C-alpha positions as CSV (number, residue, x, y, z in Angstrom):
1,M,111.3,94.9,77.0
2,Q,109.2,97.8,76.5
3,L,109.9,101.1,77.9
4,G,107.2,103.6,80.1
5,T,106.8,106.7,80.0
6,R,105.1,109.9,82.2
7,W,102.8,112.5,81.1
8,A,100.8,115.7,82.7
9,L,97.5,115.1,83.4
10,G,94.8,116.4,80.6
11,A,98.1,116.5,78.3
12,Q,97.9,113.9,74.7
13,P,99.4,111.0,75.9
14,P,102.5,109.9,74.0
15,A,102.1,107.8,71.2
16,S,103.7,105.0,73.2
17,V,99.9,104.8,75.3
18,P,98.3,101.7,73.3
19,A,94.7,102.7,72.1
20,T,93.4,100.7,74.3
21,L,93.9,103.1,77.0
22,R,93.8,106.5,75.5
23,E,89.6,106.0,75.8
24,Q,89.8,105.1,79.5
25,I,92.4,107.5,79.8
26,A,90.0,110.1,78.5
27,A,87.1,109.2,80.9
28,V,88.8,109.4,83.6
29,E,90.1,112.8,83.0
30,A,87.1,114.1,81.9
31,G,86.0,113.1,86.0
32,R,89.0,114.8,87.0
33,A,88.8,118.6,85.2
34,D,89.9,121.0,88.1
35,A,92.7,117.8,89.3
36,A,96.5,118.1,88.2
37,G,99.5,115.3,88.3
38,H,101.1,112.8,85.9
39,W,100.6,109.7,84.2
40,T,102.8,107.2,84.5
41,L,102.8,104.3,82.0
42,T,104.7,100.8,82.9
43,W,104.9,97.7,81.2
44,L,104.1,94.2,83.5
45,E,104.3,91.3,81.7
46,G,103.5,92.9,78.4
47,R,100.4,94.3,79.8
48,P,100.0,98.1,79.9
49,I,98.7,99.6,82.9
50,A,98.6,103.4,83.3
51,E,98.7,104.9,86.4
52,L,97.5,108.5,87.9
53,D,99.6,110.3,90.7
54,D,96.4,109.6,93.3
55,G,96.8,105.8,92.6
56,T,94.1,105.5,89.8
57,R,94.8,102.9,87.5
58,V,94.0,102.4,83.8
59,T,94.4,98.4,82.4
60,L,93.1,96.5,79.6
61,A,90.5,95.1,82.1
62,G,89.5,98.7,83.3
63,V,90.0,101.3,85.7
64,I,90.8,100.9,89.2
65,E,90.3,103.2,91.4
66,P,92.1,103.6,95.0
67,H,90.6,102.9,98.0
68,A,90.3,104.4,101.2
69,D,91.7,101.2,103.1
70,E,95.0,101.1,100.9
71,A,96.3,104.2,102.1
72,D,99.3,104.6,104.6
73,T,97.1,104.2,108.0
74,D,99.5,102.2,110.5
75,E,99.6,104.2,112.9
76,W,103.2,102.7,114.8
């Protein structure tokens, strides 16, 4: 079992963040110089997923940006 962790946007990722994700996380952060928030590292079936508060995900497959159509738009 692997435990996740959380860290602030722009801060050095903890040692538990795999090196394969660090470069991608740095690239995402470079495009958000004025942003604030936190990253959350979780593990799904042994694979790391880093997610930013805005919904951006960094996985072994690459960066997945949130889409406007995925937003909570239910009008009940």
